[in-house]
C-alpha positions as a Markdown table, in Angstrom:
| # | Residue | x | y | z |
|---|---|---|---|---|
| 1 | Met | 68.4 | 10.1 | 131.5 |
| 2 | Pro | 67.9 | 10.3 | 127.6 |
| 3 | Ala | 70.9 | 10.6 | 125.4 |
| 4 | Lys | 71.6 | 14.1 | 124.1 |
| 5 | Asn | 71.0 | 13.3 | 120.6 |
| 6 | Ala | 67.7 | 11.5 | 121.4 |
| 7 | Ser | 64.6 | 13.5 | 120.2 |
| 8 | Ser | 62.2 | 15.0 | 122.8 |
| 9 | Ser | 58.8 | 16.1 | 122.7 |
| 10 | Lys | 60.0 | 19.8 | 122.7 |
| 11 | Thr | 61.8 | 19.5 | 119.4 |
| 12 | Lys | 60.0 | 21.3 | 116.3 |
| 13 | Pro | 58.5 | 19.0 | 113.6 |
| 14 | Ala | 60.9 | 18.2 | 110.8 |
| 15 | Gly | 60.6 | 20.7 | 107.9 |
| 16 | Lys | 60.3 | 23.6 | 110.1 |
| 17 | Pro | 63.8 | 24.5 | 111.3 |
| 18 | Ser | 64.3 | 27.1 | 114.0 |
| 19 | Pro | 64.9 | 30.7 | 113.0 |
| 20 | Lys | 68.5 | 30.4 | 114.1 |
| 21 | Ala | 69.0 | 27.1 | 112.1 |
| 22 | Ala | 67.4 | 28.8 | 109.0 |
| 23 | Arg | 69.9 | 31.8 | 109.3 |
| 24 | Lys | 72.8 | 29.3 | 109.5 |
| 25 | Gly | 71.6 | 27.3 | 106.5 |
| 26 | Ala | 71.2 | 30.5 | 104.4 |
| 27 | Ala | 74.5 | 31.7 | 105.4 |
| 28 | Lys | 76.1 | 28.2 | 104.3 |
| 29 | Ser | 74.2 | 28.3 | 101.1 |
| 30 | Ala | 75.4 | 31.8 | 100.3 |
| 31 | Ala | 79.0 | 30.8 | 101.0 |
| 32 | Lys | 78.7 | 28.0 | 98.4 |
| 33 | Gln | 77.3 | 30.3 | 95.7 |
| 34 | Pro | 79.9 | 31.5 | 93.2 |
| 35 | Thr | 81.0 | 35.0 | 93.8 |
| 36 | Lys | 80.2 | 37.6 | 91.0 |
| 37 | Ser | 83.1 | 39.7 | 89.7 |
| 38 | Ala | 83.2 | 43.1 | 91.2 |
| 39 | Ala | 81.1 | 45.6 | 89.1 |
| 40 | Lys | 83.0 | 47.6 | 86.9 |
| 41 | Pro | 83.6 | 51.2 | 87.8 |
| 42 | Ala | 81.4 | 53.8 | 86.1 |
| 43 | Pro | 83.3 | 55.5 | 83.4 |
| 44 | Ala | 84.8 | 58.9 | 84.3 |
| 45 | Arg | 82.4 | 61.7 | 83.6 |
| 46 | Lys | 83.6 | 63.9 | 80.8 |
| 47 | Ala | 84.2 | 67.6 | 81.6 |
| 48 | Ala | 81.6 | 70.0 | 80.0 |
| 49 | Ala | 83.1 | 71.4 | 76.8 |
| 50 | Pro | 84.2 | 75.0 | 77.1 |
| 51 | Ile | 81.8 | 77.6 | 75.9 |
| 52 | Val | 83.1 | 79.4 | 72.8 |
| 53 | Ser | 81.7 | 82.6 | 71.6 |
| 54 | Thr | 80.2 | 82.9 | 68.2 |
| 55 | Gly | 80.4 | 86.5 | 68.6 |
| 56 | Tyr | 76.4 | 86.6 | 69.1 |
| 57 | Trp | 74.2 | 86.3 | 72.1 |
| 58 | Leu | 70.8 | 87.1 | 73.5 |
| 59 | Met | 70.3 | 88.9 | 76.9 |
| 60 | Lys | 67.1 | 89.0 | 78.7 |
| 61 | Ser | 65.8 | 91.8 | 81.0 |
| 62 | Glu | 62.6 | 92.5 | 82.5 |
| 63 | Pro | 61.5 | 95.9 | 81.0 |
| 64 | Asp | 59.9 | 97.1 | 84.2 |
| 65 | Ala | 63.3 | 96.6 | 85.9 |
| 66 | Phe | 65.7 | 97.6 | 83.2 |
| 67 | Ser | 64.5 | 98.2 | 79.7 |
| 68 | Trp | 66.1 | 98.8 | 76.3 |
| 69 | Asp | 65.2 | 102.5 | 76.6 |
| 70 | Asp | 67.1 | 102.4 | 80.1 |
| 71 | Leu | 70.2 | 101.0 | 78.4 |
| 72 | Lys | 70.0 | 103.5 | 75.6 |
| 73 | Lys | 70.0 | 106.3 | 78.2 |
| 74 | Lys | 73.3 | 105.0 | 79.6 |
| 75 | Gly | 75.0 | 106.1 | 76.4 |
| 76 | Lys | 78.7 | 105.1 | 75.9 |
| 77 | Ala | 79.1 | 104.3 | 79.5 |
| 78 | Gly | 76.9 | 101.4 | 79.1 |
| 79 | Glu | 75.7 | 99.2 | 82.1 |
| 80 | Pro | 77.0 | 96.1 | 83.9 |
| 81 | Trp | 74.7 | 93.2 | 83.3 |
| 82 | Thr | 74.2 | 92.6 | 87.0 |
| 83 | Gly | 71.9 | 90.2 | 88.8 |
| 84 | Val | 72.5 | 86.9 | 86.9 |
| 85 | Arg | 72.4 | 84.0 | 89.4 |
| 86 | Asn | 72.6 | 81.0 | 87.1 |
| 87 | Phe | 75.8 | 79.3 | 86.5 |
| 88 | Leu | 75.3 | 78.6 | 82.9 |
| 89 | Ala | 74.4 | 82.3 | 82.2 |
| 90 | Arg | 77.2 | 83.4 | 84.1 |
| 91 | Asn | 79.6 | 81.1 | 82.2 |
| 92 | Asn | 78.2 | 82.4 | 78.9 |
| 93 | Met | 79.1 | 86.0 | 80.1 |
| 94 | Lys | 82.6 | 84.7 | 80.9 |
| 95 | Ala | 82.9 | 83.4 | 77.4 |
| 96 | Met | 82.0 | 86.7 | 75.9 |
| 97 | Lys | 84.6 | 88.8 | 74.0 |
| 98 | Leu | 84.9 | 92.5 | 73.7 |
| 99 | Gly | 82.7 | 93.8 | 70.8 |
| 100 | Asp | 80.4 | 90.6 | 70.8 |
| 101 | Leu | 76.9 | 91.6 | 69.9 |
| 102 | Ala | 73.7 | 90.6 | 71.8 |
| 103 | Phe | 70.0 | 91.0 | 71.1 |
| 104 | Phe | 68.3 | 92.7 | 74.0 |
| 105 | Tyr | 65.2 | 90.7 | 74.9 |
| 106 | His | 62.2 | 92.2 | 77.0 |
| 107 | Ser | 61.1 | 89.0 | 79.2 |
| 108 | Asn | 57.8 | 88.8 | 81.1 |
| 109 | Ile | 56.4 | 91.9 | 79.6 |
| 110 | Gly | 56.4 | 92.0 | 75.7 |
| 111 | Lys | 58.5 | 88.9 | 75.3 |
| 112 | Glu | 60.3 | 90.4 | 72.2 |
| 113 | Ile | 63.7 | 91.2 | 70.9 |
| 114 | Val | 63.9 | 94.9 | 70.6 |
| 115 | Gly | 67.5 | 96.0 | 70.1 |
| 116 | Ile | 71.1 | 95.2 | 69.8 |
| 117 | Ala | 73.8 | 95.7 | 72.4 |
| 118 | Arg | 77.6 | 95.3 | 72.3 |
| 119 | Val | 79.9 | 93.8 | 75.0 |
| 120 | Ser | 82.1 | 96.8 | 76.2 |
| 121 | Ala | 83.8 | 95.2 | 79.2 |
| 122 | Leu | 84.8 | 91.6 | 79.7 |
| 123 | Ala | 83.5 | 89.5 | 82.7 |
| 124 | His | 84.2 | 91.0 | 86.1 |
| 125 | Pro | 82.9 | 90.6 | 89.6 |
| 126 | Asp | 79.2 | 91.4 | 89.8 |
| 127 | Pro | 79.2 | 94.7 | 92.1 |
| 128 | Asp | 75.8 | 93.6 | 93.6 |
| 129 | Asp | 77.3 | 90.2 | 94.8 |
| 130 | Thr | 78.7 | 89.8 | 98.3 |
| 131 | Thr | 79.8 | 86.0 | 97.8 |
| 132 | Gly | 82.3 | 86.5 | 95.0 |
| 133 | Thr | 80.5 | 83.8 | 93.0 |
| 134 | Trp | 78.8 | 85.9 | 90.2 |
| 135 | Glu | 80.3 | 87.8 | 87.4 |
| 136 | Cys | 78.8 | 90.1 | 84.8 |
| 137 | Val | 79.9 | 92.0 | 81.5 |
| 138 | Asp | 79.2 | 95.6 | 80.7 |
| 139 | Val | 77.1 | 96.3 | 77.6 |
| 140 | Val | 76.2 | 99.5 | 75.5 |
| 141 | Ala | 73.2 | 100.0 | 73.2 |
| 142 | Val | 74.1 | 99.8 | 69.6 |
| 143 | Ala | 70.9 | 99.8 | 67.5 |
| 144 | Asp | 67.1 | 99.5 | 67.6 |
| 145 | Leu | 65.4 | 97.0 | 65.7 |
| 146 | Pro | 62.9 | 98.5 | 63.2 |
| 147 | Lys | 60.3 | 95.7 | 64.0 |
| 148 | Pro | 60.6 | 94.0 | 67.3 |
| 149 | Val | 60.7 | 90.1 | 67.0 |
| 150 | Thr | 58.4 | 88.3 | 69.4 |
| 151 | Leu | 58.9 | 85.1 | 71.1 |
| 152 | Ala | 55.8 | 83.8 | 69.1 |
| 153 | Asp | 57.5 | 85.0 | 65.8 |
| 154 | Val | 60.8 | 83.0 | 66.8 |
| 155 | Lys | 58.7 | 79.9 | 67.6 |
| 156 | Asp | 56.8 | 80.1 | 64.3 |
| 157 | Asn | 60.0 | 80.1 | 62.2 |
| 158 | Arg | 61.3 | 76.6 | 61.5 |
| 159 | Lys | 64.9 | 77.9 | 60.9 |
| 160 | Leu | 64.9 | 79.0 | 64.6 |
| 161 | Ala | 63.6 | 75.7 | 66.0 |
| 162 | Gln | 66.9 | 75.1 | 67.6 |
| 163 | Met | 67.6 | 78.5 | 69.0 |
| 164 | Ser | 68.2 | 78.7 | 72.7 |
| 165 | Leu | 65.2 | 81.1 | 73.1 |
| 166 | Val | 63.0 | 78.2 | 72.1 |
| 167 | Thr | 64.8 | 75.3 | 73.7 |
| 168 | Ser | 66.1 | 77.0 | 76.8 |
| 169 | Met | 63.6 | 79.7 | 77.5 |
| 170 | Arg | 64.5 | 80.3 | 81.1 |
| 171 | Leu | 68.1 | 81.0 | 80.5 |
| 172 | Ser | 68.8 | 84.8 | 80.8 |
| 173 | Val | 72.1 | 84.9 | 78.8 |
| 174 | Gln | 72.1 | 82.6 | 75.7 |
| 175 | Pro | 74.3 | 81.9 | 72.8 |
| 176 | Val | 73.1 | 82.7 | 69.4 |
| 177 | Thr | 74.5 | 81.1 | 66.1 |
| 178 | Ser | 75.5 | 83.1 | 63.2 |
| 179 | Ala | 72.6 | 81.7 | 61.1 |
| 180 | Glu | 70.2 | 82.5 | 63.9 |
| 181 | Trp | 71.5 | 86.1 | 64.2 |
| 182 | Lys | 71.1 | 86.7 | 60.4 |
| 183 | Glu | 67.4 | 85.3 | 60.4 |
| 184 | Val | 66.3 | 87.2 | 63.4 |
| 185 | Cys | 67.9 | 90.4 | 61.8 |
| 186 | Arg | 66.1 | 89.6 | 58.7 |
| 187 | Met | 62.7 | 89.2 | 60.5 |
| 188 | Ala | 63.3 | 92.5 | 62.3 |
| 189 | Gly | 64.0 | 94.3 | 59.0 |
| 190 | Phe | 67.5 | 95.1 | 60.2 |
| 191 | Asp | 70.8 | 94.9 | 58.1 |
| 192 | Pro | 73.4 | 93.5 | 60.4 |
| 193 | Ala | 76.2 | 94.9 | 58.1 |
| 194 | Ser | 75.1 | 98.4 | 59.2 |
| 195 | Ile | 76.7 | 97.8 | 62.6 |
| 196 | Thr | 80.1 | 99.5 | 62.7 |
């Protein structure tokens, strides 16, 4: 009877260890490797800065659903700006203050700023929403713009290159800076000081 450590014809040639032996060797090799220090945790994500009203906004509506003329017909009662289903647009409305002004923009058809509305009621639950997620403000029509300002006009004006209407075209409720407000009013031939 051959000794247990003697080689036999069934042993694999040297240099080709069995899969089991290869796994053991890899485990030993890994054990000898210096361990890397634990990865540093990712820095905490900063909360988004609160939206602060500049007093000026732009609100979009499809004229075949609710037009500038429709808002004017509502008179002093105004209209709740229902149907917004985008969180940033909703949060913009939550940041609005009573008396804030908004350009009324016809989207899809016309693609132009046609009038100025005023916020007449602060954000409140959207009456068309059954989930309790969405809010809206009420707005009243204040003034027609003598000359509608088209999206193409805005894009062609270098002073308005950073306006949300250009950079965030799909957002239905957008902030407008004081400088942008004055420039659009100038383009429309409208004196913003005439609003009382």
